[in-house]
C-alpha positions as CSV (number, residue, x, y, z in Angstrom):
1,M,0.0,0.0,0.0
2,K,2.8,2.4,1.0
3,Q,4.8,1.6,-2.2
4,T,1.6,2.0,-4.4
5,L,1.1,5.5,-2.8
6,I,4.7,6.6,-3.3
7,N,4.5,5.3,-6.9
8,T,1.3,7.3,-7.6
9,I,2.8,10.4,-6.2
10,L,5.9,10.0,-8.3
11,S,3.9,9.3,-11.4
12,L,1.9,12.5,-10.9
13,L,4.9,14.7,-10.2
14,L,6.5,13.2,-13.5
15,L,3.2,13.9,-15.5
16,T,3.0,17.5,-14.0
17,S,6.6,18.2,-14.9
18,M,6.1,17.0,-18.4
19,A,3.0,19.1,-18.9
20,F,4.9,22.2,-18.1
21,A,8.0,21.2,-20.0
22,Q,8.4,22.9,-23.4
23,D,8.7,20.9,-26.5
24,K,12.3,21.3,-27.5
25,K,12.1,18.8,-30.3
26,A,11.5,21.4,-33.0
27,Y,14.3,23.8,-32.0
28,D,18.1,23.4,-31.7
29,V,18.4,24.5,-28.0
30,D,20.4,23.2,-25.0
31,N,18.9,23.2,-21.4
32,S,19.1,27.1,-21.4
33,S,16.3,27.3,-24.1
34,I,18.6,29.9,-26.0
35,A,18.0,29.7,-29.8
36,L,20.8,30.2,-32.4
37,Q,23.5,29.9,-29.7
38,G,22.6,33.5,-28.9
39,Y,23.1,34.8,-32.4
40,S,20.4,37.4,-33.7
41,P,17.9,36.0,-36.2
42,V,17.3,39.5,-37.4
43,S,21.1,39.9,-38.2
44,Y,20.8,36.7,-40.2
45,A,17.7,37.6,-42.1
46,D,18.0,41.3,-42.7
47,L,21.7,41.9,-42.8
48,G,23.1,38.7,-43.9
49,L,25.5,38.8,-40.9
50,A,26.1,36.4,-37.9
51,Q,26.0,38.6,-34.9
52,K,25.9,37.6,-31.3
53,G,22.9,39.2,-29.6
54,L,23.1,41.1,-26.2
55,R,21.5,40.0,-22.8
56,E,19.6,43.3,-22.7
57,F,17.8,42.7,-26.0
58,K,16.0,39.4,-25.7
59,S,12.6,38.0,-26.5
60,E,10.8,34.9,-25.8
61,H,8.8,33.2,-28.4
62,D,7.3,29.5,-28.2
63,N,9.2,29.1,-24.9
64,I,12.5,29.8,-26.7
65,I,14.7,32.8,-25.9
66,F,16.1,34.9,-28.9
67,Y,18.8,37.5,-28.5
68,F,19.3,40.6,-30.6
69,T,21.9,43.3,-31.1
70,S,19.6,46.4,-30.5
71,S,16.2,47.3,-29.3
72,E,15.3,48.0,-33.1
73,Q,16.1,44.3,-34.0
74,K,14.1,43.2,-30.8
75,S,11.2,45.2,-32.0
76,K,11.2,43.9,-35.6
77,F,11.1,40.3,-34.1
78,D,8.5,41.0,-31.6
79,N,6.2,42.5,-34.4
80,N,6.7,39.6,-36.7
81,P,8.5,36.7,-35.2
82,E,7.5,34.2,-38.0
83,K,9.6,36.3,-40.4
84,Y,12.7,35.7,-38.3
85,L,12.4,32.2,-36.9
86,P,15.2,29.9,-38.2
87,P,14.3,27.4,-40.7
88,Y,14.3,23.7,-39.4
89,G,14.4,25.1,-35.9
90,G,17.8,26.2,-36.3
91,Y,19.3,22.8,-37.2
92,C,21.7,22.2,-40.2
93,A,19.7,22.7,-43.4
94,F,22.0,20.1,-45.1
95,G,21.4,17.7,-42.2
96,I,17.7,18.1,-42.6
97,Y,18.0,17.6,-46.3
98,R,19.7,14.3,-45.6
99,G,17.2,13.3,-42.9
100,A,19.0,14.1,-39.7
101,K,19.3,16.8,-37.1
102,F,22.8,18.3,-36.6
103,R,23.8,21.4,-34.5
104,P,25.2,23.9,-36.9
105,D,28.1,26.4,-36.5
106,P,26.3,29.8,-36.2
107,N,28.9,31.4,-38.5
108,K,28.3,29.1,-41.4
109,F,25.0,30.2,-43.0
110,I,23.5,31.2,-46.4
111,A,21.1,34.2,-46.3
112,K,18.8,34.2,-49.3
113,D,15.5,36.2,-49.9
114,G,15.1,37.2,-46.3
115,T,15.7,33.6,-45.1
116,Y,18.8,32.2,-43.6
117,Y,19.9,28.6,-43.5
118,L,22.5,27.4,-41.0
119,F,25.1,24.6,-41.5
120,L,27.2,22.2,-39.6
121,Y,30.9,22.7,-39.8
122,N,33.6,20.5,-38.2
123,L,36.7,18.7,-39.3
124,E,34.8,16.0,-40.9
125,L,32.1,18.0,-42.9
126,D,31.7,21.4,-44.3
127,A,27.9,21.1,-44.9
128,K,27.6,24.7,-46.3
129,Q,30.2,23.8,-48.9
130,R,28.3,20.5,-49.8
131,W,25.1,22.4,-50.2
132,L,26.7,25.0,-52.4
133,E,28.5,22.3,-54.4
134,A,25.0,20.7,-55.2
135,G,24.1,23.9,-56.9
136,D,20.4,23.4,-56.6
137,H,19.3,25.5,-53.7
138,D,15.5,25.5,-54.4
139,N,15.4,21.7,-54.7
140,L,17.4,21.2,-51.7
141,V,15.1,23.4,-49.7
142,K,12.1,21.5,-51.1
143,K,13.4,18.3,-50.0
144,A,14.5,19.7,-46.5
145,D,11.0,21.2,-46.0
146,I,9.6,17.6,-46.7
147,N,12.0,16.0,-44.2
148,W,11.5,18.7,-41.6
149,K,7.8,17.8,-41.3
150,K,8.8,14.4,-39.9
151,L,12.0,15.4,-38.1
152,K,10.5,18.4,-36.2
153,K,8.6,15.8,-34.2
154,T,11.6,13.7,-33.1
155,Y,14.3,14.3,-30.5
156,N,17.8,15.0,-31.7
């Protein structure tokens, strides 16, 4: 009886904590819930630059924290977050195209038509270079979009 009561209480606590936990499957974030490793989504989209945001200019969207370089950038994001959200939750675009989630290097990206695509870079793979070598941006994006519909529901 006592063990059953303890198990019931533990189960309720677990369910309660799960109900309040955010769904981090669709975003490349760590336990801090900071998107883009602190880089500004507005800098990527509007300026074509990888710029670290500042603590005094941050916003929360969908339980994820985004940083910006100025109050103007923060305002732009707050007024239209959908425009600035990272494609594929901020995961590597080439990885999504290939069917897997990889954490990108925030300095490896392509900005095109107001959208920015992030890429993995390490000693084994320069995903941005592979994307560019394929030479078919639109078809790569189409395939990645299809894959993302499934991958955004999975854990990394």
